[in-house]
N, C-alpha and C positions, 0 to 999 in steps of 0.2 A: 383650831378646826381644820381639817383637810377639807377641800372641796373635790377633789377628785384622789380616791384610795386606788392605789396599786396593789399587784399580786407578787410578793417576794418568796423567793425559796434558797436558803442556803444550805447545801447538800456537800456531798463530797466524804472521803476517807480522813482528811485532816481536821485537824482539832480547830475548833473557835465558831461553830456555828450558832451554839446557843448565845456564848459571849458576843457575838454581833448580834443577835437580836436582841439580847439584852441591853446592848447598847442605844439601837434605836428606840426601844421602849423607852429608856430613861430620855432621851433627846425628845421624842413626843410627849413626855408628860411634862418636861420641862417647858414646854410651850403649851401646856394645859390643854392638850388630849388625854381623852380616857383610855386607858390602856389596860384589856386583859391578858394577863402572860400565864397560857394554859399549857401547863407542863404535864407531858403523858409519858408515863411507865417512868417516873420519878418519883415514888410516894411520897406522901408527907414524913412517914416515918425515915425516910432518907433526906435528913438535914441538908439540902445544896446551901451553897455559900450565897446564891443569888436569891435565893427565898428569904434566907435569914435577912439578907441586906435591903431587900424591898418592904419586907414586913416589918421592919425595924424604922422605916423612914416614911414621911408623910406625903411621898408622890403618890399621884395619881394613878399607881397602878396594881390591880387587883390580880392576885394570884390563886389559881386553882389546879388543883394534880385529879388524875384521872389513872388508875390502874394502881390501888390500894394493895393489893396483894403482889405486885410485882417484883422479880428477883431476878435480874439479867443473868446470873449464873443458873437457875434451876428452872425457873418459870416455863422456858421454851419445852421442857421434856413432862410438863404436867398439864395434860388434857382440860384437866377442872379450871385450872388457875388461866388458863390460856382461852377457856370459855369465857369465865368470869370479866376477863380483862377485855376481851372484845364487846362484853354487852355493856362494860363500864364506857369503853371508847364509844361506842354507836350512841349512847346516851350522853356523854358530854356534847359529842358532836350535833346531836339534833337540837340540844339547850342551844350550844354556839350561834347555829344557824339563825335561830329566832334572835339571839343578840344582835348578830350581823345585818339581820333584815331592818330592825328596829333602831339601827345605828345607836344601842346603848353605849358603845365603845367606838373610838375613832380609830384604834388600833388594836387588833387581835392576834396575836403570837401564838403558833400552835407549835411548841418545842416539841421536838421527834416526833411530829405525826407523818413525816416522809417514810422514817424506818417503821414507825406502825402498820402503813400502809405498803411498805414493799415485804413485809414480814406475815402478812395478812392479819395482822390485829385489827387494822380499819378498813373500812373500803372506800375505794376512790369515790364511789359516787355520795358518799356522805359530805367528803371534802368538797367534790364539785358544787353539791347542792350550797354551801355555806358560799362559793366564790359566785355562783349566779345568781342567788337570790340575795346577796348583800345590799346595802344600800349604797350607792355607787362612791359614798365619799369613804367609805370604810377601808381602811389598808389592811392587808391580810399577810401576815409573814409565818413561812413553814421553815421547820428545820429537820433536819434528819439525814443518814446516809441512805441512799438508793432511790432518788429521785427518778420515776420512770418517764419516758418520752411525753407519756400520756398527763402527767403532771406538769411537766417542763410546759409543754403546750398551753397549759392555764395559765401561765405566769408572767406577768410582765418584765421582771428581774429575775435572772438565777445565777448565784455565785456559787462556783464550786470550789471547798477546801481541797486542795491538794495535800496529801502526807508525803513529805519528803524526810524525815527523820523525826523518832518520837522517842522518848526516855523510856517509854514501854518496852519498847524493843529490848533495851538492857536490862531488863527486869524492873526498873524501877515504878511501884506503884501509883494510883491514883493519890495525890494529895488535897487535904482540905485545904480550899483557900484557892487552889490552884485549878484541879480539875472538878473539883463539887465545892 
């Protein structure tokens, strides 16, 4: 269990933000910390490799999702889905703030929340509330592209993943087990 929790952000255009957060979650669980890995915009119907692995093992990592009707290709053009997703994310962040204040988990990963804030799907004030009202021993990790200066200001550690080269640029699609 941690004595002092910090706030970390993994952001940038490069690949590896969720993977880095997942590695930290596994490390924390290996030391008997209770972990909440909350995935935003990755609905349960979209089976991610990390979720399948975590659910198949007895690590102390609880996985949850918000954005049940989200589709990265179409949802930004559907105002009804956008509004529903905003509501789901707000509700999830409200619940997470309570978990953080009560120290229900030692580590809370908010996967893709940075992207959600940058696209107006989540409110900075909801995330700020989690950070400011959390038990001092709770570690918060946030991932996603587009971290604002305001969000970076709230963090103790910020890592930017820089895109140098990616197979998507050559038309290679996301691959099961590697990208998701």
